[in-house]
C-alpha positions as CSV (number, residue, x, y, z in Angstrom):
1,X,0.0,0.0,0.0
2,X,2.9,2.4,0.7
3,X,4.4,1.8,-2.7
4,X,0.9,2.1,-4.3
5,X,0.3,5.5,-2.7
6,X,3.8,6.8,-3.7
7,X,3.6,5.4,-7.2
8,X,0.1,6.6,-7.7
9,X,1.0,10.1,-6.4
10,X,4.0,10.4,-8.7
11,X,2.0,9.3,-11.7
12,X,-0.9,11.6,-10.9
13,X,1.3,14.7,-10.5
14,X,3.2,14.4,-13.8
15,X,0.2,13.0,-15.8
16,X,-2.0,15.9,-14.6
17,X,0.5,18.6,-15.4
18,X,1.5,17.3,-18.8
19,X,-2.1,16.4,-19.6
20,X,-3.0,20.0,-19.1
21,X,-1.0,20.8,-22.2
22,X,-2.3,17.7,-24.0
23,X,-5.8,19.1,-23.7
24,X,-4.8,22.6,-24.7
25,X,-2.9,21.4,-27.8
26,X,-5.6,18.9,-28.7
27,X,-3.2,16.0,-29.2
28,X,-5.2,13.5,-27.2
29,X,-5.1,11.0,-30.1
30,X,-1.3,11.1,-30.1
31,X,-1.3,10.5,-26.4
32,X,-3.6,7.5,-26.9
33,X,-1.2,6.2,-29.6
34,X,1.8,6.5,-27.2
35,X,-0.1,4.3,-24.7
36,X,-0.3,1.5,-27.3
37,X,3.3,1.9,-28.3
38,X,4.2,1.7,-24.6
39,X,2.5,-1.7,-24.5
40,X,4.9,-3.0,-27.2
41,X,7.8,-1.7,-25.2
42,X,6.7,-3.2,-21.9
43,X,6.0,-6.6,-23.5
44,X,9.4,-6.5,-25.2
45,X,11.1,-5.6,-21.9
46,X,9.4,-8.6,-20.2
47,X,10.6,-10.9,-23.0
48,X,14.2,-9.7,-22.5
49,X,14.0,-10.0,-18.7
50,X,13.9,-6.3,-18.0
51,X,11.4,-4.5,-15.9
52,X,8.5,-3.3,-18.1
53,X,9.0,0.4,-17.3
54,X,12.4,0.5,-19.1
55,X,10.9,-0.9,-22.4
56,X,8.0,1.5,-22.1
57,X,10.2,4.5,-21.7
58,X,12.5,3.6,-24.6
59,X,9.6,3.0,-27.0
60,X,7.5,6.0,-26.0
61,X,10.5,8.4,-26.1
62,X,11.4,7.2,-29.6
63,X,7.8,7.5,-30.8
64,X,7.5,10.9,-29.0
65,X,10.5,12.3,-30.8
66,X,9.2,11.1,-34.1
67,X,5.7,12.6,-33.5
68,X,7.1,15.8,-32.2
69,X,9.3,16.3,-35.2
70,X,6.1,16.4,-37.3
71,X,5.1,19.6,-35.5
72,X,1.9,21.1,-36.7
73,X,1.6,18.5,-39.5
74,X,0.8,15.9,-36.9
75,X,-2.9,16.8,-37.2
76,X,-2.8,15.7,-40.9
77,X,-1.2,12.3,-40.0
78,X,-4.0,10.8,-37.8
79,X,-4.4,7.9,-40.2
80,X,-0.7,7.0,-40.0
81,X,-0.8,7.3,-36.2
82,X,-3.9,5.1,-36.1
83,X,-2.2,2.4,-38.2
84,X,1.0,2.6,-36.2
85,X,-0.8,2.3,-32.8
86,X,-2.7,-0.8,-34.0
87,X,0.6,-2.3,-35.2
88,X,2.3,-1.6,-31.9
89,X,-0.5,-3.4,-30.1
90,X,-0.1,-6.4,-32.4
91,X,3.7,-6.4,-31.8
92,X,3.1,-6.3,-28.0
93,X,0.7,-9.3,-28.3
94,X,3.4,-11.2,-30.3
95,X,6.0,-10.5,-27.6
96,X,3.6,-11.8,-24.9
97,X,3.0,-14.9,-27.1
98,X,6.7,-15.8,-26.9
99,X,6.8,-15.1,-23.2
100,X,5.7,-18.4,-21.6
101,X,6.7,-17.9,-18.0
102,X,3.8,-15.9,-16.5
103,X,0.7,-15.2,-18.5
104,X,-0.7,-12.8,-15.9
105,X,2.0,-10.3,-16.9
106,X,-0.3,-9.4,-19.8
107,X,-3.1,-8.3,-17.4
108,X,-0.7,-6.2,-15.3
109,X,0.6,-4.4,-18.4
110,X,-2.8,-3.9,-20.0
111,X,-4.8,-2.9,-16.9
112,X,-2.2,-1.8,-14.4
113,X,-1.1,-3.3,-11.1
114,X,-0.5,-0.5,-8.7
115,X,-0.3,-2.8,-5.7
116,X,2.4,-4.8,-7.4
117,X,4.8,-1.8,-8.1
118,X,8.3,-3.0,-7.1
119,X,10.9,-0.9,-5.3
120,X,13.0,-0.8,-8.5
121,X,10.0,0.5,-10.5
122,X,9.3,3.1,-7.8
123,X,12.8,4.4,-8.0
124,X,12.5,4.7,-11.8
125,X,9.2,6.5,-11.4
126,X,10.6,9.0,-8.8
127,X,13.5,9.9,-11.1
128,X,11.2,10.3,-14.2
129,X,8.7,12.4,-12.3
130,X,11.5,14.7,-11.0
131,X,12.9,15.0,-14.5
132,X,9.5,15.7,-16.0
133,X,8.6,18.4,-13.5
134,X,12.0,20.2,-14.0
135,X,11.6,20.1,-17.8
136,X,8.0,21.2,-17.6
137,X,9.0,24.1,-15.3
138,X,11.6,25.3,-17.7
139,X,9.3,25.0,-20.8
140,X,6.0,26.0,-19.2
141,X,5.8,29.6,-20.5
142,X,7.1,29.0,-24.0
143,X,5.0,25.9,-24.3
144,X,1.9,27.9,-23.2
145,X,2.7,30.6,-25.7
146,X,3.3,28.1,-28.5
147,X,0.1,26.2,-27.7
148,X,-2.2,29.3,-27.8
149,X,-0.6,31.4,-30.5
150,X,1.8,29.2,-32.5
151,X,2.2,31.8,-35.4
152,X,3.1,34.6,-33.0
153,X,5.4,32.4,-30.9
154,X,7.3,31.5,-34.1
155,X,7.6,35.1,-35.0
156,X,9.1,35.8,-31.6
157,X,11.8,33.3,-32.3
158,X,10.4,30.2,-30.5
159,X,11.2,27.1,-32.5
160,X,7.8,25.2,-32.7
161,X,9.5,22.0,-33.7
162,X,11.9,22.0,-30.8
163,X,9.1,22.8,-28.4
164,X,6.9,20.0,-29.9
165,X,9.7,17.4,-29.6
166,X,10.4,18.3,-26.0
167,X,6.7,18.3,-25.2
168,X,6.2,14.9,-26.7
169,X,9.2,13.6,-24.7
170,X,7.5,14.8,-21.5
171,X,4.3,13.2,-22.7
172,X,6.2,9.9,-23.1
173,X,7.3,10.2,-19.5
174,X,3.8,10.9,-18.3
175,X,2.3,8.0,-20.3
176,X,5.0,5.6,-19.0
177,X,4.2,6.6,-15.4
178,X,0.4,6.6,-15.8
179,X,0.4,3.1,-17.3
180,X,1.9,1.8,-14.0
181,X,-1.3,3.0,-12.3
182,X,-4.1,2.3,-14.8
183,X,-2.5,0.1,-17.4
184,X,-2.0,0.7,-21.1
185,X,-5.7,0.6,-22.0
186,X,-6.8,3.1,-19.5
187,X,-3.8,5.4,-19.6
188,X,-5.9,8.0,-21.4
189,X,-8.0,8.4,-18.2
190,X,-5.3,9.7,-16.0
191,X,-3.6,11.9,-18.6
192,X,-6.8,13.6,-20.0
193,X,-9.3,13.3,-17.1
194,X,-7.9,15.6,-14.4
195,X,-6.9,18.5,-16.7
196,X,-10.2,18.3,-18.6
197,X,-12.1,18.6,-15.3
198,X,-9.8,21.5,-14.2
199,X,-10.5,23.4,-17.4
200,X,-14.2,23.2,-16.7
201,X,-13.6,25.2,-13.6
202,X,-10.9,27.7,-14.7
203,X,-9.3,29.1,-17.8
204,X,-6.3,30.6,-15.9
205,X,-2.9,29.1,-16.6
206,X,-1.3,28.5,-13.2
207,X,-4.7,27.9,-11.5
208,X,-5.6,25.4,-14.1
209,X,-2.4,23.5,-13.7
210,X,-2.5,23.4,-10.0
211,X,-6.2,22.4,-10.0
212,X,-5.4,19.6,-12.5
213,X,-2.6,18.3,-10.2
214,X,-4.8,18.4,-7.1
215,X,-7.7,16.7,-8.8
216,X,-5.4,13.9,-10.2
217,X,-3.9,13.3,-6.7
218,X,-7.3,13.2,-5.0
219,X,-8.7,10.8,-7.7
220,X,-5.8,8.4,-7.2
221,X,-5.9,8.5,-3.4
222,X,-9.7,8.0,-3.2
223,X,-9.5,5.2,-5.8
224,X,-6.9,3.4,-3.7
225,X,-9.0,3.8,-0.6
226,X,-12.2,2.6,-2.4
227,X,-10.3,-0.4,-3.8
228,X,-9.1,-1.3,-0.3
229,X,-12.6,-1.5,1.0
230,X,-14.4,-3.0,-2.0
231,X,-11.6,-5.2,-3.5
232,X,-12.5,-3.7,-6.9
233,X,-9.7,-2.7,-9.3
234,X,-8.0,0.7,-8.7
235,X,-8.1,1.4,-12.4
236,X,-11.9,1.0,-12.4
237,X,-12.3,3.5,-9.6
238,X,-10.0,6.0,-11.3
239,X,-12.0,5.8,-14.5
240,X,-15.3,5.9,-12.7
241,X,-14.4,9.0,-10.6
242,X,-13.1,10.8,-13.7
243,X,-16.3,10.1,-15.6
244,X,-18.5,11.1,-12.7
245,X,-16.7,14.4,-12.0
246,X,-16.5,15.4,-15.7
247,X,-20.1,14.5,-16.5
248,X,-21.3,16.1,-13.3
249,X,-19.6,19.4,-14.2
250,X,-20.8,19.2,-17.8
251,X,-24.4,18.7,-16.8
252,X,-24.2,21.4,-14.2
253,X,-22.9,23.9,-16.7
254,X,-25.4,22.7,-19.3
255,X,-28.3,23.4,-16.9
256,X,-27.0,26.9,-16.2
257,X,-27.2,27.7,-19.9
C-alpha cells in the first residue's frame, strides 16, 4: 500500500501537469497512440527479462521524438498514427505470445497493477517524475505561448519543432508513469481526465495546472481507498471518478445555460 500510494501520487502529478497541455494542444489521439506503443515496449522488456517500465520508456521516447518532429503536421497524420498504434498493439501481443513464464504479466501491463509496483520501478518513477517536472517548469511559459498562439510564438523566435519534440518527450514520461497505475488501455483516463475537469472550472494558466494536479492526486488517493474497502480494481475506480466528475460538471454547466 505504501508503494501504491507513492507510485500513484508520482504518476498523478506528472500526468495531470503534462495532460493540461495535451488538452490545450488537442493532441489526445497522439497520447492514446503513445499508450499502445508503450505496451509493445513493456512486452518487449518482459521478454528480454527487463522491468517493463524500461521498455515502455524507450519506445515512447522514440515515438514521441518522431511525432514531435512532425510539428503542426501531426494533425494531418492521424491515419498514420492510427495504423501505427494498431501495429504496436499487435507487436506487443506477439511478444507476450513468446513469453511463456507468466501469462498474468499481460493483465498487469494492459490494466495496471499499482499494488504490485516494485521498489526498482518506484525508483524509476521517482527519477522520471522529477525529470519531467523540472523540464516542464523550464518549458511551461514558451509551451503555453506556442500552444495558444503558434504563429506569434514562431515570429518571436520560438522554435515550434523543438518545443513540440520536447513536449512529446514529456508526454512519453507521463504516459509511462500513468500506465503503471491504470495500465496501457486506461492510460488516457489519468492523462486527460484531471486537466479536462480542471479546465471546466478555470481558464487561468497556473490555477488550471494546480487544479489539475490536485484533482489527479485526489482521484488516485480516493481510488486506492475505495479499492481497499471494495476489492475492486483501482483502475476502475479512477476511470469511474473521472467520468462522474467530468459529466457532473458538464451537466451542471449545461443546466445553467
